FINU-567760 format. One record per residue: residue number from 0; x, y, z of N, C-alpha, C, O in turn; residue in one letter. Coordinates in nm, 4 decimals, always signed. Atoms other than C-alpha are relative to their C-alpha. Example, Ala and Ser with C-alpha at 12.3 -4.5 7.8 and 13.67 -1.06 7.14 Angstrom:
<recs>
  seq      n.c1      n.c2      n.c3     ca.c1     ca.c2     ca.c3      c.c1      c.c2      c.c3      o.c1      o.c2      o.c3  type
    0   +0.0890   -0.1190   +0.0000   +1.2300   -0.4500   +0.7800   +0.0900   +0.1200   +0.0000   +0.1936   +0.1181   +0.0665     A
    1   -0.0820   -0.1190   -0.0060   +1.3670   -0.1060   +0.7140   -0.0770   +0.1090   +0.0730   -0.0261   +0.2198   +0.0899     S
</recs>
This chain:
<recs>
  seq      n.c1      n.c2      n.c3     ca.c1     ca.c2     ca.c3      c.c1      c.c2      c.c3      o.c1      o.c2      o.c3  type
    0   -0.0198   -0.0231   -0.1289   +5.0359   +1.8717   -4.8739   +0.1139   +0.0849   +0.0310   +0.0976   +0.2040   +0.0578     X
    1   -0.1202   -0.0506   -0.0105   +5.3718   +1.9582   -4.8343   +0.0451   +0.0785   -0.0851   +0.1512   +0.1342   -0.0568     X
    2   -0.0492   -0.0718   +0.0948   +5.4004   +2.1390   -5.1469   -0.0244   +0.1415   +0.0106   +0.0439   +0.2142   -0.0614     X
    3   +0.0129   -0.1303   +0.0008   +5.2770   +2.4638   -5.0593   +0.1164   +0.0676   +0.0877   +0.1198   +0.1891   +0.1070     X
    4   -0.1335   -0.0651   -0.0545   +5.6091   +2.5188   -4.8725   +0.1029   +0.0089   -0.0977   +0.2168   +0.0373   -0.0605     X
    5   -0.0874   -0.0346   +0.0840   +5.7690   +2.5373   -5.2017   +0.1461   -0.0440   -0.0187   +0.2443   +0.0198   -0.0566     X
    6   -0.1178   +0.0813   +0.0097   +6.0137   +2.2485   -5.1816   -0.0479   -0.1300   -0.0526   -0.1598   -0.1646   -0.0144     X
    7   +0.0494   +0.1311   +0.0327   +5.9755   +1.9156   -5.3410   -0.0333   -0.0646   +0.1363   +0.0138   -0.0234   +0.2423     X
    8   +0.0483   +0.0510   -0.1149   +5.7961   +1.6796   -5.1021   +0.1025   -0.0856   +0.0902   +0.1094   -0.0932   +0.2129     X
    9   -0.1002   +0.0937   -0.0772   +6.0770   +1.4376   -5.0357   +0.1029   +0.0755   +0.0604   +0.1586   +0.0380   +0.1636     X
   10   -0.1390   -0.1018   -0.0560   +6.3466   +1.7180   -4.9778   -0.0492   +0.0486   +0.1238   +0.0277   +0.0366   +0.2191     X
   11   +0.0287   -0.0520   -0.1203   +6.1282   +1.8846   -4.7076   -0.0425   -0.1068   +0.0932   -0.0351   -0.0742   +0.2117     X
   12   +0.0227   +0.1143   -0.0810   +6.0195   +1.5417   -4.5584   +0.1657   -0.0521   +0.0444   +0.1861   -0.0966   +0.1574     X
   13   -0.1034   +0.0499   -0.0530   +6.3832   +1.4494   -4.5474   +0.0689   +0.0932   +0.0913   +0.1350   +0.0553   +0.1881     X
   14   -0.0697   -0.0932   -0.1033   +6.5037   +1.7632   -4.3880   -0.0723   +0.0071   +0.1178   -0.0146   +0.0521   +0.2168     X
   15   +0.0640   -0.0209   -0.1156   +6.2250   +1.7469   -4.1443   +0.0540   -0.1590   +0.0709   +0.0760   -0.1746   +0.1910     X
   16   -0.0305   +0.1584   -0.0593   +6.3183   +1.3611   -4.0814   +0.1218   +0.0180   +0.0600   +0.1325   -0.0257   +0.1746     X
   17   -0.1110   -0.0342   -0.0608   +6.6670   +1.4799   -4.0225   +0.0012   +0.0634   +0.1514   +0.0522   +0.0083   +0.2490     X
   18   +0.0319   -0.0801   -0.0787   +6.5721   +1.7458   -3.7929   -0.0402   -0.0997   +0.1400   +0.0200   -0.1198   +0.2455     X
   19   +0.0432   +0.1124   -0.1413   +6.3703   +1.4881   -3.5607   +0.1072   -0.0871   +0.0243   +0.1447   -0.1029   +0.1404     X
   20   -0.1077   +0.0869   -0.0471   +6.6406   +1.2547   -3.5830   +0.1316   +0.0603   +0.0848   +0.2187   -0.0082   +0.1385     X
   21   -0.0999   -0.0730   -0.0746   +6.8644   +1.5174   -3.4256   -0.0293   -0.0141   +0.1354   +0.0597   -0.0334   +0.2182     X
   22   +0.0443   +0.0158   -0.1219   +6.6485   +1.4972   -3.1334   +0.0632   -0.1084   +0.0974   +0.0806   -0.0925   +0.2182     X
   23   -0.0787   +0.1352   -0.0726   +6.8242   +1.1306   -3.0442   +0.1028   +0.0436   +0.0497   +0.1318   -0.0112   +0.1561     X
   24   -0.1444   -0.0007   -0.0175   +7.1560   +1.2714   -3.0194   -0.0026   +0.0451   +0.1243   -0.0917   +0.1201   +0.1641     X
   25   -0.0179   -0.0218   -0.1236   +7.2952   +1.2859   -2.6779   +0.1171   +0.1329   -0.0400   +0.1320   +0.1928   -0.1465     X
   26   -0.1159   -0.1035   -0.0137   +7.6001   +1.5375   -2.5724   +0.1339   -0.0351   -0.0641   +0.2164   +0.0424   -0.1124     X
   27   -0.1222   +0.0658   +0.0517   +7.8612   +1.2924   -2.6778   -0.0138   -0.0159   -0.1639   +0.0885   -0.0312   -0.2307     X
   28   +0.0626   +0.0011   +0.1503   +7.6983   +1.2782   -3.0333   +0.0315   +0.1265   -0.0417   +0.0999   +0.1431   -0.1427     X
   29   +0.0037   -0.1835   +0.0455   +7.6804   +1.6889   -3.0483   +0.1397   +0.0098   -0.0157   +0.1802   +0.0677   -0.1165     X
   30   -0.1405   -0.0382   -0.0090   +8.0616   +1.6801   -2.9550   +0.0541   -0.0464   -0.1352   +0.1143   +0.0286   -0.2119     X
   31   -0.0372   +0.0532   +0.1340   +8.1279   +1.4546   -3.2474   -0.0326   +0.0719   -0.1061   +0.0567   +0.0868   -0.1896     X
   32   +0.0491   -0.0948   +0.1011   +7.9378   +1.6727   -3.4760   +0.0829   +0.1220   -0.0179   +0.1246   +0.1650   -0.1254     X
   33   -0.0762   -0.1299   -0.0066   +8.1175   +1.9796   -3.3589   +0.1491   -0.0289   -0.0337   +0.2100   +0.0616   -0.0908     X
   34   -0.1215   +0.0470   +0.0379   +8.4469   +1.8010   -3.4052   +0.0231   +0.0026   -0.1409   +0.1228   +0.0595   -0.1852     X
   35   +0.0059   +0.0524   +0.1403   +8.3596   +1.6801   -3.7805   -0.0284   +0.1603   -0.0699   +0.0348   +0.1965   -0.1692     X
   36   +0.0139   -0.1296   +0.0526   +8.2157   +2.0564   -3.8369   +0.1658   +0.0828   +0.0084   +0.2172   +0.1434   -0.0856     X
   37   -0.1121   -0.0775   +0.0033   +8.5390   +2.2026   -3.7280   +0.1066   -0.0430   -0.0864   +0.1789   +0.0363   -0.1467     X
   38   -0.0956   +0.0792   +0.1042   +8.7523   +1.9445   -3.9255   -0.0237   +0.0492   -0.1376   +0.0690   +0.0791   -0.2129     X
   39   +0.0564   -0.0129   +0.1396   +8.5495   +2.0147   -4.2341   +0.0465   +0.1523   -0.0322   +0.0911   +0.1680   -0.1458     X
   40   -0.0415   -0.1466   +0.0158   +8.6341   +2.4035   -4.2159   +0.1290   +0.0050   +0.0143   +0.1910   +0.0667   -0.0723     X
   41   -0.1569   -0.0153   -0.0203   +8.9715   +2.3811   -4.1051   +0.1003   -0.0942   -0.1186   +0.2166   -0.0623   -0.1433     X
   42   -0.0714   +0.0678   +0.0882   +9.0819   +2.1154   -4.3683   -0.0137   +0.0686   -0.1431   +0.0764   +0.0535   -0.2256     X
   43   +0.0274   -0.0709   +0.1009   +8.9259   +2.3313   -4.6416   -0.0904   +0.1328   +0.0142   -0.2021   +0.1265   -0.0372     X
   44   +0.1005   -0.0603   -0.0028   +8.7711   +2.6403   -4.5621   -0.0659   +0.0704   -0.1270   -0.1751   +0.1272   -0.1288     X
   45   +0.0598   -0.0520   +0.1175   +8.7304   +2.7477   -4.9070   -0.0906   -0.0672   -0.0718   -0.1709   -0.0062   -0.1424     X
   46   +0.1005   +0.0811   +0.0584   +8.5404   +2.4392   -5.0266   -0.1354   +0.0218   +0.0993   -0.2527   +0.0322   +0.0633     X
   47   +0.1374   -0.0131   -0.0986   +8.3198   +2.4773   -4.7002   -0.0915   +0.1245   -0.0274   -0.2139   +0.1158   -0.0365     X
   48   +0.0621   -0.1228   +0.0458   +8.2407   +2.8474   -4.7864   -0.0816   -0.0142   -0.1361   -0.1974   +0.0256   -0.1489     X
   49   +0.0503   -0.0079   +0.1462   +8.1825   +2.7804   -5.1671   -0.1460   -0.1053   +0.0371   -0.2554   -0.0750   -0.0105     X
   50   +0.1372   +0.0876   -0.0191   +7.9150   +2.4766   -5.0306   -0.1063   +0.0751   +0.0637   -0.2237   +0.0786   +0.0269     X
   51   +0.0943   -0.1128   -0.0398   +7.7745   +2.7337   -4.8123   -0.0704   +0.1088   -0.0410   -0.1757   +0.1387   +0.0153     X
   52   +0.0270   -0.0744   +0.1141   +7.7234   +2.9836   -5.0628   -0.1068   -0.0490   -0.0870   -0.2169   +0.0000   -0.1122     X
   53   +0.1131   +0.0841   +0.1096   +7.5716   +2.7210   -5.3082   -0.1461   -0.0163   +0.0679   -0.2568   -0.0055   +0.0152     X
   54   +0.1421   +0.0106   -0.0664   +7.3156   +2.6671   -5.0514   -0.1035   +0.1071   -0.0022   -0.2218   +0.1036   -0.0359     X
   55   +0.0658   -0.1337   -0.0306   +7.2334   +3.0188   -4.9714   -0.0703   +0.0307   -0.1472   -0.1882   +0.0634   -0.1614     X
   56   +0.0562   -0.0403   +0.1314   +7.2136   +3.0707   -5.3676   -0.1179   -0.0813   -0.0322   -0.2061   -0.0340   -0.1038     X
   57   +0.0848   +0.1265   +0.0466   +7.0044   +2.7630   -5.4063   -0.1514   +0.0397   +0.0801   -0.2655   +0.0354   +0.0340     X
   58   +0.1482   -0.0527   -0.0494   +6.7483   +2.8916   -5.1510   -0.0698   +0.1174   -0.0437   -0.1928   +0.1227   -0.0422     X
   59   +0.0432   -0.1251   +0.0696   +6.7252   +3.2504   -5.3123   -0.0456   -0.0419   -0.1317   -0.1350   +0.0281   -0.1793     X
   60   +0.0555   -0.0071   +0.1307   +6.6660   +3.1151   -5.6460   -0.1279   -0.0839   +0.0131   -0.2355   -0.0468   -0.0338     X
   61   +0.1286   +0.0671   -0.0034   +6.4293   +2.8356   -5.5554   -0.1357   +0.0789   +0.0838   -0.2565   +0.0552   +0.0814     X
   62   +0.1163   -0.0587   -0.1103   +6.2439   +3.0573   -5.3020   -0.0656   -0.0818   +0.0736   -0.1862   -0.0674   +0.0934     X
   63   +0.0235   +0.1066   -0.1405   +6.2215   +2.7767   -5.0397   -0.0047   +0.0753   +0.1181   +0.0160   +0.0003   +0.2135     X
   64   -0.0119   -0.0418   -0.1336   +6.2083   +3.0227   -4.7494   -0.1188   -0.0518   +0.0837   -0.1070   -0.0558   +0.2062     X
   65   +0.1114   +0.0408   -0.0806   +5.8749   +2.8941   -4.6396   +0.0201   -0.1325   +0.0570   -0.0414   -0.1598   +0.1600     X
   66   -0.0511   +0.1266   -0.0284   +6.0279   +2.5441   -4.6098   +0.1012   +0.0221   +0.0848   +0.1136   -0.0539   +0.1808     X
   67   -0.1079   -0.0208   -0.0797   +6.3138   +2.6777   -4.4615   -0.0388   +0.0324   +0.1452   +0.0193   -0.0130   +0.2438     X
   68   +0.0389   -0.0216   -0.1162   +6.1120   +2.8307   -4.1982   -0.0736   -0.0877   +0.0842   -0.1021   -0.0586   +0.2003     X
   69   +0.0739   +0.1062   -0.0637   +5.9268   +2.5090   -4.1166   +0.1235   -0.0766   +0.0607   +0.1181   -0.1105   +0.1789     X
   70   -0.0824   +0.0552   -0.0547   +6.2588   +2.3447   -4.0876   +0.0792   +0.0863   +0.1373   +0.1102   +0.0275   +0.2409     X
   71   -0.0673   -0.0618   -0.1043   +6.4198   +2.5808   -3.8600   -0.0859   +0.0179   +0.1271   -0.0372   +0.0175   +0.2402     X
   72   +0.1004   +0.0017   -0.1148   +6.1022   +2.6127   -3.6448   +0.0348   -0.1249   +0.0861   +0.0564   -0.1120   +0.2067     X
   73   +0.0100   +0.1539   -0.0361   +6.1322   +2.2160   -3.5831   +0.1616   +0.0014   +0.0824   +0.1808   -0.0416   +0.1961     X
   74   -0.1278   -0.0155   -0.0520   +6.5000   +2.2783   -3.5165   +0.0677   +0.0767   +0.1411   +0.1616   +0.0564   +0.2181     X
   75   -0.0166   -0.1038   -0.1084   +6.4829   +2.5514   -3.2838   -0.0570   -0.0888   +0.1243   +0.0040   -0.1063   +0.2298     X
   76   +0.0555   +0.0827   -0.1103   +6.2410   +2.3268   -3.0815   +0.1129   -0.1163   +0.0654   +0.1403   -0.1220   +0.1853     X
   77   -0.0895   +0.0971   -0.0447   +6.5021   +2.0228   -3.0779   +0.1102   +0.0609   +0.0768   +0.1421   +0.0171   +0.1874     X
   78   -0.1215   -0.0551   -0.0843   +6.7841   +2.2241   -2.9647   -0.0398   +0.0437   +0.1329   +0.0396   +0.0255   +0.2252     X
   79   +0.0119   -0.0516   -0.1230   +6.5941   +2.3875   -2.6816   -0.0496   -0.1365   +0.0754   -0.0138   -0.1402   +0.1931     X
   80   +0.0394   +0.1111   -0.0797   +6.4441   +2.0485   -2.5628   +0.1118   -0.0792   +0.0166   +0.1171   -0.1431   +0.1217     X
   81   -0.0881   +0.1015   -0.0264   +6.7571   +1.8540   -2.6184   +0.1004   +0.0447   +0.0784   +0.1933   -0.0361   +0.0763     X
   82   -0.0806   -0.0749   -0.0815   +6.9623   +2.0792   -2.3818   +0.1803   -0.0082   -0.0810   +0.2840   -0.0511   -0.0305     X
   83   -0.1347   -0.0337   +0.0400   +7.2562   +2.1577   -2.6261   +0.0797   +0.0859   +0.0757   +0.2014   +0.0679   +0.0728     X
   84   -0.0672   -0.1015   -0.0661   +7.3575   +2.4328   -2.4190   +0.1158   -0.0853   +0.1024   +0.2190   -0.0353   +0.1473     X
   85   -0.1185   +0.0758   -0.0678   +7.5547   +2.1631   -2.2317   +0.1344   -0.0091   -0.0641   +0.2302   -0.0421   +0.0058     X
   86   -0.1201   -0.0018   +0.1138   +7.8237   +2.1801   -2.5268   +0.0933   +0.1033   +0.0724   +0.2115   +0.0818   +0.0988     X
   87   -0.0720   -0.1155   -0.0548   +7.9169   +2.5193   -2.3698   +0.0748   -0.0401   +0.1364   +0.1449   +0.0458   +0.1898     X
   88   -0.0549   +0.0498   -0.1251   +8.0358   +2.3160   -2.0563   +0.0960   -0.0929   +0.0129   +0.1605   -0.1182   +0.1147     X
   89   -0.1152   +0.1152   +0.0106   +8.2569   +2.0453   -2.1858   +0.1510   +0.0746   +0.0526   +0.1879   +0.1920   +0.0487     X
   90   -0.1169   -0.0093   -0.0753   +8.5827   +2.0207   -2.0148   +0.1178   -0.0704   -0.0814   +0.0917   -0.1651   -0.1555     X
   91   -0.1078   +0.0416   +0.0634   +8.9296   +1.9534   -2.1455   +0.0271   +0.0552   -0.1514   -0.0610   +0.0967   -0.2268     X
   92   -0.0529   -0.0644   +0.0940   +9.1321   +2.0661   -2.4165   -0.0250   -0.0327   -0.1581   +0.0164   +0.0369   -0.2509     X
   93   +0.0722   +0.0334   +0.1430   +8.9661   +1.8912   -2.7283   -0.1216   +0.0556   +0.0152   -0.1857   +0.0539   -0.0899     X
   94   +0.1376   -0.0539   +0.0010   +8.6447   +2.0550   -2.6122   +0.0045   +0.1542   -0.0142   -0.1025   +0.2133   -0.0282     X
   95   +0.0120   -0.1448   -0.0051   +8.7507   +2.4216   -2.6189   -0.0530   +0.0509   -0.1338   -0.0151   +0.0233   -0.2477     X
   96   +0.0454   -0.0948   +0.0913   +8.5476   +2.6548   -2.7987   -0.0974   -0.0871   -0.0925   -0.1221   -0.0376   -0.2026     X
   97   +0.1193   +0.0575   +0.0273   +8.2652   +2.3719   -2.8842   -0.1353   +0.0524   +0.0592   -0.1672   +0.0484   +0.1780     X
   98   +0.1351   -0.0688   -0.0515   +7.9436   +2.5277   -2.8455   -0.1125   -0.0248   -0.0506   -0.1059   -0.0669   -0.1661     X
   99   +0.1572   +0.0415   +0.0289   +7.5829   +2.4704   -2.8863   -0.0148   +0.0724   -0.1538   -0.0575   +0.0228   -0.2581     X
  100   +0.0514   -0.0690   +0.1484   +7.5771   +2.7704   -3.1568   +0.0764   -0.0488   -0.1257   +0.0310   -0.0359   -0.2394     X
  101   -0.0810   +0.0655   +0.1093   +7.8617   +2.5955   -3.3609   -0.0826   -0.1147   -0.0568   -0.1177   -0.1247   -0.1743     X
  102   +0.0955   +0.1372   +0.0321   +7.6589   +2.2640   -3.3572   -0.1343   +0.0468   -0.0446   -0.1794   -0.0188   -0.1385     X
  103   +0.1110   -0.0228   +0.0695   +7.3306   +2.4406   -3.4230   +0.0084   +0.0577   -0.1398   -0.0782   +0.0323   -0.2236     X
  104   -0.0134   -0.0411   +0.1253   +7.4740   +2.6299   -3.7177   +0.0088   -0.1165   -0.0962   -0.0750   -0.1416   -0.1828     X
  105   +0.0235   +0.1138   +0.0846   +7.6051   +2.3094   -3.8662   -0.1101   -0.0853   -0.0348   -0.1330   -0.1292   -0.1475     X
  106   +0.1801   +0.0619   +0.0276   +7.2369   +2.1383   -3.8064   -0.0668   +0.0754   -0.1113   -0.0999   +0.0235   -0.2179     X
  107   +0.0653   -0.0648   +0.0684   +7.0850   +2.4214   -3.9497   +0.0384   +0.0385   -0.1687   -0.0286   +0.0801   -0.2632     X
  108   -0.0824   -0.0401   +0.1714   +7.3098   +2.4727   -4.2759   -0.0348   -0.1765   -0.0584   -0.0841   -0.1962   -0.1695     X
  109   +0.0142   +0.1124   +0.0624   +7.2938   +2.0774   -4.3073   -0.1583   -0.0514   -0.0421   -0.1839   -0.1193   -0.1415     X
  110   +0.1671   +0.0006   +0.0247   +6.8809   +2.0689   -4.2858   -0.0244   +0.0999   -0.1266   -0.1041   +0.0655   -0.2139     X
  111   +0.0496   -0.0968   +0.1113   +6.8639   +2.3676   -4.5310   +0.0501   -0.0768   -0.1417   -0.0190   -0.1045   -0.2397     X
  112   -0.0567   +0.0586   +0.1206   +7.1063   +2.2086   -4.7722   -0.0705   -0.1341   -0.0591   -0.0545   -0.1714   -0.1753     X
  113   +0.0989   +0.1110   +0.0684   +6.8487   +1.8897   -4.7938   -0.0874   +0.0778   -0.0474   -0.1303   +0.0316   -0.1532     X
  114   +0.1214   -0.0759   +0.0825   +6.5992   +2.1266   -4.8998   +0.0193   +0.0609   -0.1311   -0.0692   +0.1095   -0.2015     X
  115   -0.0319   -0.0552   +0.1133   +6.7785   +2.2350   -5.1708   +0.0875   -0.0901   -0.1017   +0.1446   -0.0471   -0.2019     X
  116   -0.1102   +0.1078   +0.0405   +6.9754   +1.9144   -5.2709   -0.0153   -0.0302   -0.1258   +0.0725   -0.0792   -0.1967     X
  117   +0.0146   +0.0402   +0.2004   +6.8083   +1.8777   -5.6385   +0.0828   +0.1115   -0.0406   +0.1605   +0.0635   -0.1231     X
  118   -0.0669   -0.0949   +0.0697   +6.9771   +2.1782   -5.7382   +0.1517   +0.0358   +0.0433   +0.2164   +0.1032   -0.0368     X
  119   -0.0960   -0.0277   -0.0629   +7.2857   +2.2022   -5.5129   +0.1186   -0.0973   -0.0373   +0.0876   -0.2163   -0.0417     X
  120   -0.0786   +0.1260   +0.0536   +7.6051   +2.0094   -5.6295   +0.0187   -0.0986   +0.1233   +0.0158   -0.0760   +0.2443     X
  121   +0.0337   +0.1328   -0.1023   +7.6095   +1.6650   -5.4735   +0.1348   +0.0142   +0.1010   +0.1142   -0.0228   +0.2165     X
  122   -0.1375   -0.0312   -0.0579   +8.0003   +1.7537   -5.3417   -0.0497   +0.0971   +0.1153   -0.0313   +0.0715   +0.2343     X
  123   +0.0424   -0.1322   -0.1054   +7.8590   +2.0697   -5.1560   -0.0937   -0.0677   +0.1266   -0.0673   -0.0646   +0.2468     X
  124   +0.0860   +0.0564   -0.0855   +7.5762   +1.8913   -5.0029   +0.0846   -0.1138   +0.1081   +0.0900   -0.1092   +0.2310     X
  125   -0.0878   +0.1016   -0.0925   +7.8077   +1.5795   -4.8921   +0.0895   +0.0635   +0.0940   +0.0816   +0.0284   +0.2117     X
  126   -0.0846   -0.0919   -0.0924   +8.0610   +1.8180   -4.7375   -0.0676   +0.0683   +0.1173   -0.0141   +0.0607   +0.2279     X
  127   +0.0706   -0.0612   -0.1016   +7.8103   +2.0131   -4.5345   -0.0960   -0.0918   +0.0993   -0.1374   -0.0570   +0.2098     X
  128   +0.0586   +0.0991   -0.0671   +7.6305   +1.6949   -4.4361   +0.0977   -0.0906   +0.0866   +0.0667   -0.1657   +0.1791     X
  129   -0.0916   +0.0976   -0.0482   +7.9459   +1.5326   -4.3546   +0.0178   -0.0319   +0.1488   +0.0514   -0.1444   +0.1859     X
  130   -0.0280   +0.0222   -0.1271   +7.9632   +1.6027   -3.9753   -0.1150   -0.0803   +0.0468   -0.0890   -0.1331   +0.1549     X
  131   +0.0962   +0.0774   -0.0683   +7.6325   +1.4174   -3.9052   +0.0088   -0.1412   -0.0770   -0.0659   -0.2292   -0.0341     X
  132   +0.0292   +0.1075   +0.0793   +7.6919   +1.1389   -4.1662   +0.0208   -0.1435   +0.0779   -0.0377   -0.2447   +0.0394     X
  133   -0.0366   +0.1226   -0.0881   +7.8282   +0.8735   -3.8997   -0.1050   -0.0299   +0.0677   -0.1387   -0.1480   +0.0766     X
  134   +0.0988   -0.0123   -0.1051   +7.5520   +0.9567   -3.6657   -0.1334   -0.0447   -0.0581   -0.1914   -0.1461   -0.0192     X
  135   +0.1082   -0.0067   +0.0715   +7.2585   +1.0105   -3.9034   +0.0310   -0.0259   -0.1450   +0.0316   +0.0704   -0.2217     X
  136   -0.0291   +0.0752   +0.1635   +7.3418   +0.8010   -4.2521   -0.1195   +0.0913   -0.0524   -0.2266   +0.1073   +0.0061     X
  137   +0.1066   -0.0813   +0.0793   +7.1607   +1.0403   -4.5261   -0.1160   -0.1187   -0.0554   -0.2361   -0.0977   -0.0729     X
  138   +0.0841   +0.1012   +0.0385   +7.0357   +0.6884   -4.6418   -0.1196   -0.0199   +0.0832   -0.2340   -0.0375   +0.0412     X
  139   +0.0925   +0.0230   -0.1067   +6.8681   +0.6509   -4.3109   -0.1168   +0.0942   -0.0178   -0.2312   +0.0489   -0.0213     X
  140   +0.0741   -0.1005   +0.0275   +6.6996   +0.9643   -4.3667   -0.1063   -0.0048   -0.0995   -0.2273   +0.0153   -0.0894     X
  141   +0.0897   +0.0204   +0.1430   +6.5727   +0.9098   -4.7005   -0.0709   -0.1134   +0.0091   -0.1808   -0.1091   -0.0461     X
  142   +0.0811   +0.1286   -0.0493   +6.4517   +0.5631   -4.5867   -0.1072   +0.0285   +0.0583   -0.2100   -0.0328   +0.0293     X
  143   +0.1104   -0.0617   -0.1296   +6.2349   +0.7291   -4.3266   -0.1289   +0.0736   -0.0697   -0.2447   +0.0819   -0.0286     X
  144   +0.1125   -0.0701   +0.0688   +6.0587   +0.9273   -4.5946   -0.0217   -0.0783   -0.1205   -0.0638   -0.0156   -0.2177     X
  145   +0.0034   +0.1104   +0.1406   +6.0492   +0.6433   -4.8656   +0.0685   +0.0571   -0.1260   +0.0239   +0.0397   -0.2394     X
  146   -0.0833   -0.0291   +0.1140   +6.3081   +0.7959   -5.0781   +0.1270   -0.0832   +0.0229   +0.2217   -0.0393   +0.0882     X
  147   -0.1298   +0.0691   -0.0048   +6.5631   +0.5145   -5.1101   +0.0629   +0.0330   -0.1461   +0.0371   -0.0173   -0.2554     X
  148   -0.0951   -0.0265   +0.1556   +6.8186   +0.6826   -5.3731   +0.1280   -0.0278   +0.0480   +0.2159   +0.0075   -0.0307     X
  149   -0.1566   +0.0137   -0.0222   +7.1567   +0.5714   -5.1635   +0.0229   +0.1266   +0.0634   +0.1417   +0.1521   +0.0835     X
  150   -0.0302   -0.1216   -0.0748   +7.1233   +0.9078   -4.9876   +0.0172   +0.1123   -0.0821   +0.0602   +0.2137   -0.0273     X
  151   +0.0076   -0.0990   +0.1109   +7.1043   +1.1227   -5.3197   -0.0589   -0.0566   -0.1323   -0.0429   -0.1702   -0.1768     X
  152   +0.0471   +0.0156   +0.1388   +6.9269   +1.1527   -5.6446   +0.1104   +0.0587   -0.0859   +0.1159   +0.1789   -0.1119     X
  153   -0.1186   -0.0483   +0.0544   +7.2490   +1.1645   -5.8306   -0.0415   +0.0351   -0.1656   +0.0444   +0.0646   -0.2486     X
  154   +0.0266   -0.0225   +0.1632   +7.0777   +1.2159   -6.1812   -0.0555   +0.1262   +0.0160   -0.0356   +0.2030   -0.0781     X
  155   +0.0461   -0.1382   +0.0207   +6.8902   +1.5367   -6.0601   +0.0640   +0.0766   +0.0398   +0.0318   +0.1949   +0.0285     X
  156   -0.0896   -0.1322   -0.0792   +7.1787   +1.7007   -5.8689   +0.1277   +0.0515   -0.1197   +0.1967   -0.0197   -0.1926     X
  157   -0.1355   -0.0325   +0.0991   +7.4403   +1.8906   -6.0775   +0.1031   -0.0275   +0.0840   +0.0845   -0.0480   +0.2039     X
  158   -0.0914   +0.0203   -0.0450   +7.7704   +1.8398   -6.0137   +0.1107   +0.1234   -0.0158   +0.1225   +0.1736   -0.1276     X
  159   -0.0828   -0.0884   +0.0002   +8.0476   +2.1026   -5.9165   +0.1132   -0.0057   -0.1234   +0.1813   -0.1075   -0.1360     X
  160   -0.1069   +0.0137   +0.0927   +8.2801   +2.1667   -6.1989   +0.1235   +0.0462   +0.0340   +0.2174   +0.0352   -0.0449     X
</recs>
């Protein structure tokens, strides 16, 4: 059924479960994500960019663009229906610069990382997923699709050297 999207069934299902779970986040939750994403990038921009590059390379090498399109289509609907634009109107010094675009970027990258987590180093997936981990634990996403691996199948995923 899902194999025609060129991604392992569990990975596509988990990415879609993550996206659908995003729909239940409120503006306060999205603010937490935005701050988490900023902290991750600020703390170690090189690690973030390396992880982002690993996801991009994995997408190209695995040719899972059809699955990526399915996930992005669902994510676009979630963003549109969820009123993520309200992030652009937060007040206060701590909210400065938090935008829908930033949170949408983080969500898109996290969803795509789930599509290729069987080939991306575990540390990279964990870094990218980090801004969402407290709100949507990866184990919850995996459990929702019948994949109880404690968040990752560590035996299948290469570690970054």
